[in-house]
PyMOL commands that place a pseudoatom at each C-alpha (Angstrom):
pseudoatom trace, name=CA, resn=MET, resi=1, chain=A, elem=C, hetatm=0, pos=[-164.931, -129.652, -29.441]
pseudoatom trace, name=CA, resn=ALA, resi=2, chain=A, elem=C, hetatm=0, pos=[-166.050, -128.951, -33.007]
pseudoatom trace, name=CA, resn=GLU, resi=3, chain=A, elem=C, hetatm=0, pos=[-164.639, -131.098, -35.798]
pseudoatom trace, name=CA, resn=LYS, resi=4, chain=A, elem=C, hetatm=0, pos=[-162.330, -129.159, -38.105]
pseudoatom trace, name=CA, resn=LYS, resi=5, chain=A, elem=C, hetatm=0, pos=[-163.739, -128.940, -41.622]
pseudoatom trace, name=CA, resn=GLY, resi=6, chain=A, elem=C, hetatm=0, pos=[-161.665, -128.381, -44.760]
pseudoatom trace, name=CA, resn=ASN, resi=7, chain=A, elem=C, hetatm=0, pos=[-161.950, -125.050, -46.524]
pseudoatom trace, name=CA, resn=PRO, resi=8, chain=A, elem=C, hetatm=0, pos=[-164.987, -125.413, -48.842]
pseudoatom trace, name=CA, resn=ALA, resi=9, chain=A, elem=C, hetatm=0, pos=[-163.351, -123.107, -51.421]
pseudoatom trace, name=CA, resn=PHE, resi=10, chain=A, elem=C, hetatm=0, pos=[-160.528, -125.641, -51.830]
pseudoatom trace, name=CA, resn=MET, resi=11, chain=A, elem=C, hetatm=0, pos=[-163.013, -128.497, -52.245]
pseudoatom trace, name=CA, resn=LYS, resi=12, chain=A, elem=C, hetatm=0, pos=[-165.041, -126.812, -55.004]
pseudoatom trace, name=CA, resn=PRO, resi=13, chain=A, elem=C, hetatm=0, pos=[-164.383, -128.528, -58.360]
pseudoatom trace, name=CA, resn=LEU, resi=14, chain=A, elem=C, hetatm=0, pos=[-162.786, -126.151, -60.862]
pseudoatom trace, name=CA, resn=GLN, resi=15, chain=A, elem=C, hetatm=0, pos=[-162.462, -126.554, -64.619]
pseudoatom trace, name=CA, resn=PRO, resi=16, chain=A, elem=C, hetatm=0, pos=[-158.849, -126.813, -65.872]
pseudoatom trace, name=CA, resn=ASP, resi=17, chain=A, elem=C, hetatm=0, pos=[-158.164, -124.980, -69.140]
pseudoatom trace, name=CA, resn=ALA, resi=18, chain=A, elem=C, hetatm=0, pos=[-156.657, -126.789, -72.145]
pseudoatom trace, name=CA, resn=ALA, resi=19, chain=A, elem=C, hetatm=0, pos=[-153.005, -126.324, -71.057]
pseudoatom trace, name=CA, resn=LEU, resi=20, chain=A, elem=C, hetatm=0, pos=[-153.571, -127.659, -67.538]
pseudoatom trace, name=CA, resn=GLY, resi=21, chain=A, elem=C, hetatm=0, pos=[-156.100, -130.222, -68.781]
pseudoatom trace, name=CA, resn=ALA, resi=22, chain=A, elem=C, hetatm=0, pos=[-153.354, -131.849, -70.870]
pseudoatom trace, name=CA, resn=ILE, resi=23, chain=A, elem=C, hetatm=0, pos=[-151.693, -132.813, -67.554]
pseudoatom trace, name=CA, resn=VAL, resi=24, chain=A, elem=C, hetatm=0, pos=[-154.481, -133.320, -65.003]
pseudoatom trace, name=CA, resn=GLY, resi=25, chain=A, elem=C, hetatm=0, pos=[-157.382, -134.205, -67.301]
pseudoatom trace, name=CA, resn=THR, resi=26, chain=A, elem=C, hetatm=0, pos=[-160.314, -132.121, -68.493]
pseudoatom trace, name=CA, resn=THR, resi=27, chain=A, elem=C, hetatm=0, pos=[-162.894, -132.972, -65.811]
pseudoatom trace, name=CA, resn=PRO, resi=28, chain=A, elem=C, hetatm=0, pos=[-163.523, -130.411, -63.042]
pseudoatom trace, name=CA, resn=LEU, resi=29, chain=A, elem=C, hetatm=0, pos=[-161.399, -131.162, -59.951]
pseudoatom trace, name=CA, resn=PRO, resi=30, chain=A, elem=C, hetatm=0, pos=[-160.959, -129.568, -56.526]
pseudoatom trace, name=CA, resn=ARG, resi=31, chain=A, elem=C, hetatm=0, pos=[-157.783, -127.468, -56.320]
pseudoatom trace, name=CA, resn=THR, resi=32, chain=A, elem=C, hetatm=0, pos=[-156.245, -130.010, -53.910]
pseudoatom trace, name=CA, resn=GLU, resi=33, chain=A, elem=C, hetatm=0, pos=[-156.671, -132.818, -56.471]
pseudoatom trace, name=CA, resn=VAL, resi=34, chain=A, elem=C, hetatm=0, pos=[-155.228, -130.652, -59.263]
pseudoatom trace, name=CA, resn=VAL, resi=35, chain=A, elem=C, hetatm=0, pos=[-152.064, -130.057, -57.202]
pseudoatom trace, name=CA, resn=LYS, resi=36, chain=A, elem=C, hetatm=0, pos=[-151.857, -133.769, -56.284]
pseudoatom trace, name=CA, resn=SER, resi=37, chain=A, elem=C, hetatm=0, pos=[-152.165, -134.757, -59.963]
pseudoatom trace, name=CA, resn=LEU, resi=38, chain=A, elem=C, hetatm=0, pos=[-149.490, -132.221, -60.910]
pseudoatom trace, name=CA, resn=TRP, resi=39, chain=A, elem=C, hetatm=0, pos=[-147.085, -133.712, -58.362]
pseudoatom trace, name=CA, resn=VAL, resi=40, chain=A, elem=C, hetatm=0, pos=[-147.729, -137.213, -59.709]
pseudoatom trace, name=CA, resn=TYR, resi=41, chain=A, elem=C, hetatm=0, pos=[-146.885, -135.901, -63.200]
pseudoatom trace, name=CA, resn=ILE, resi=42, chain=A, elem=C, hetatm=0, pos=[-143.781, -134.017, -61.966]
pseudoatom trace, name=CA, resn=LYS, resi=43, chain=A, elem=C, hetatm=0, pos=[-142.415, -137.061, -60.124]
pseudoatom trace, name=CA, resn=LYS, resi=44, chain=A, elem=C, hetatm=0, pos=[-143.266, -139.501, -62.950]
pseudoatom trace, name=CA, resn=ASN, resi=45, chain=A, elem=C, hetatm=0, pos=[-141.394, -137.310, -65.460]
pseudoatom trace, name=CA, resn=ASN, resi=46, chain=A, elem=C, hetatm=0, pos=[-138.533, -136.485, -63.067]
pseudoatom trace, name=CA, resn=LEU, resi=47, chain=A, elem=C, hetatm=0, pos=[-139.081, -132.710, -63.311]
pseudoatom trace, name=CA, resn=GLN, resi=48, chain=A, elem=C, hetatm=0, pos=[-137.961, -131.716, -59.822]
pseudoatom trace, name=CA, resn=ASP, resi=49, chain=A, elem=C, hetatm=0, pos=[-134.630, -129.883, -59.945]
pseudoatom trace, name=CA, resn=ALA, resi=50, chain=A, elem=C, hetatm=0, pos=[-131.826, -132.203, -58.797]
pseudoatom trace, name=CA, resn=LYS, resi=51, chain=A, elem=C, hetatm=0, pos=[-129.966, -129.489, -56.831]
pseudoatom trace, name=CA, resn=ASN, resi=52, chain=A, elem=C, hetatm=0, pos=[-132.974, -127.660, -55.375]
pseudoatom trace, name=CA, resn=LYS, resi=53, chain=A, elem=C, hetatm=0, pos=[-136.010, -129.917, -54.885]
pseudoatom trace, name=CA, resn=ARG, resi=54, chain=A, elem=C, hetatm=0, pos=[-138.237, -126.845, -54.358]
pseudoatom trace, name=CA, resn=ASN, resi=55, chain=A, elem=C, hetatm=0, pos=[-137.846, -125.967, -58.037]
pseudoatom trace, name=CA, resn=ILE, resi=56, chain=A, elem=C, hetatm=0, pos=[-139.805, -127.596, -60.843]
pseudoatom trace, name=CA, resn=ASN, resi=57, chain=A, elem=C, hetatm=0, pos=[-138.376, -127.781, -64.365]
pseudoatom trace, name=CA, resn=ALA, resi=58, chain=A, elem=C, hetatm=0, pos=[-140.977, -127.349, -67.106]
pseudoatom trace, name=CA, resn=ASP, resi=59, chain=A, elem=C, hetatm=0, pos=[-141.321, -129.825, -69.943]
pseudoatom trace, name=CA, resn=ASP, resi=60, chain=A, elem=C, hetatm=0, pos=[-143.337, -129.109, -73.122]
pseudoatom trace, name=CA, resn=LYS, resi=61, chain=A, elem=C, hetatm=0, pos=[-146.660, -129.727, -71.331]
pseudoatom trace, name=CA, resn=LEU, resi=62, chain=A, elem=C, hetatm=0, pos=[-145.827, -127.622, -68.246]
pseudoatom trace, name=CA, resn=LEU, resi=63, chain=A, elem=C, hetatm=0, pos=[-144.330, -124.675, -70.151]
pseudoatom trace, name=CA, resn=PRO, resi=64, chain=A, elem=C, hetatm=0, pos=[-147.724, -123.097, -71.032]
pseudoatom trace, name=CA, resn=VAL, resi=65, chain=A, elem=C, hetatm=0, pos=[-149.007, -123.716, -67.468]
pseudoatom trace, name=CA, resn=PHE, resi=66, chain=A, elem=C, hetatm=0, pos=[-145.928, -121.978, -66.043]
pseudoatom trace, name=CA, resn=GLY, resi=67, chain=A, elem=C, hetatm=0, pos=[-146.429, -118.976, -68.324]
pseudoatom trace, name=CA, resn=GLY, resi=68, chain=A, elem=C, hetatm=0, pos=[-143.466, -119.901, -70.522]
pseudoatom trace, name=CA, resn=LYS, resi=69, chain=A, elem=C, hetatm=0, pos=[-140.984, -120.116, -67.615]
pseudoatom trace, name=CA, resn=LYS, resi=70, chain=A, elem=C, hetatm=0, pos=[-138.444, -122.964, -67.810]
pseudoatom trace, name=CA, resn=GLN, resi=71, chain=A, elem=C, hetatm=0, pos=[-138.322, -123.296, -64.014]
pseudoatom trace, name=CA, resn=VAL, resi=72, chain=A, elem=C, hetatm=0, pos=[-140.557, -122.199, -61.122]
pseudoatom trace, name=CA, resn=SER, resi=73, chain=A, elem=C, hetatm=0, pos=[-140.564, -122.762, -57.362]
pseudoatom trace, name=CA, resn=MET, resi=74, chain=A, elem=C, hetatm=0, pos=[-143.273, -125.028, -55.928]
pseudoatom trace, name=CA, resn=PHE, resi=75, chain=A, elem=C, hetatm=0, pos=[-144.873, -121.946, -54.308]
pseudoatom trace, name=CA, resn=GLU, resi=76, chain=A, elem=C, hetatm=0, pos=[-144.912, -120.060, -57.593]
pseudoatom trace, name=CA, resn=MET, resi=77, chain=A, elem=C, hetatm=0, pos=[-146.345, -123.168, -59.278]
pseudoatom trace, name=CA, resn=THR, resi=78, chain=A, elem=C, hetatm=0, pos=[-149.523, -123.161, -57.157]
pseudoatom trace, name=CA, resn=LYS, resi=79, chain=A, elem=C, hetatm=0, pos=[-150.054, -119.460, -57.978]
pseudoatom trace, name=CA, resn=LEU, resi=80, chain=A, elem=C, hetatm=0, pos=[-149.565, -120.063, -61.713]
pseudoatom trace, name=CA, resn=VAL, resi=81, chain=A, elem=C, hetatm=0, pos=[-151.831, -123.122, -61.705]
pseudoatom trace, name=CA, resn=SER, resi=82, chain=A, elem=C, hetatm=0, pos=[-154.673, -121.036, -60.223]
pseudoatom trace, name=CA, resn=GLN, resi=83, chain=A, elem=C, hetatm=0, pos=[-154.698, -118.940, -63.408]
pseudoatom trace, name=CA, resn=HIS, resi=84, chain=A, elem=C, hetatm=0, pos=[-155.577, -122.109, -65.372]
pseudoatom trace, name=CA, resn=LEU, resi=85, chain=A, elem=C, hetatm=0, pos=[-158.633, -122.988, -63.263]
pseudoatom trace, name=CA, resn=LYS, resi=86, chain=A, elem=C, hetatm=0, pos=[-162.125, -121.548, -63.717]
for i in range(1, 86): cmd.bond("trace and resi %d" % i, "trace and resi %d" % (i + 1))
show_as sticks, trace
zoom trace
């Protein structure tokens, strides 16, 4: 049985723009690491919505990443983050 490999597109390091770089750093990272770093930041700054844990509340650093939205769902977050990676 063949060993399951991760999707190479997800493993390719991408360059965060300035807004996202302020949170995850400015070195190129695979998409998976960018999302992991974002979650570390969200948890450290207590930005998960208390009532609905699937929602993330934006602080000053996340606001530009979230396109100016005060709150996004975790699914919407991954879509918005993609726009900040090259």
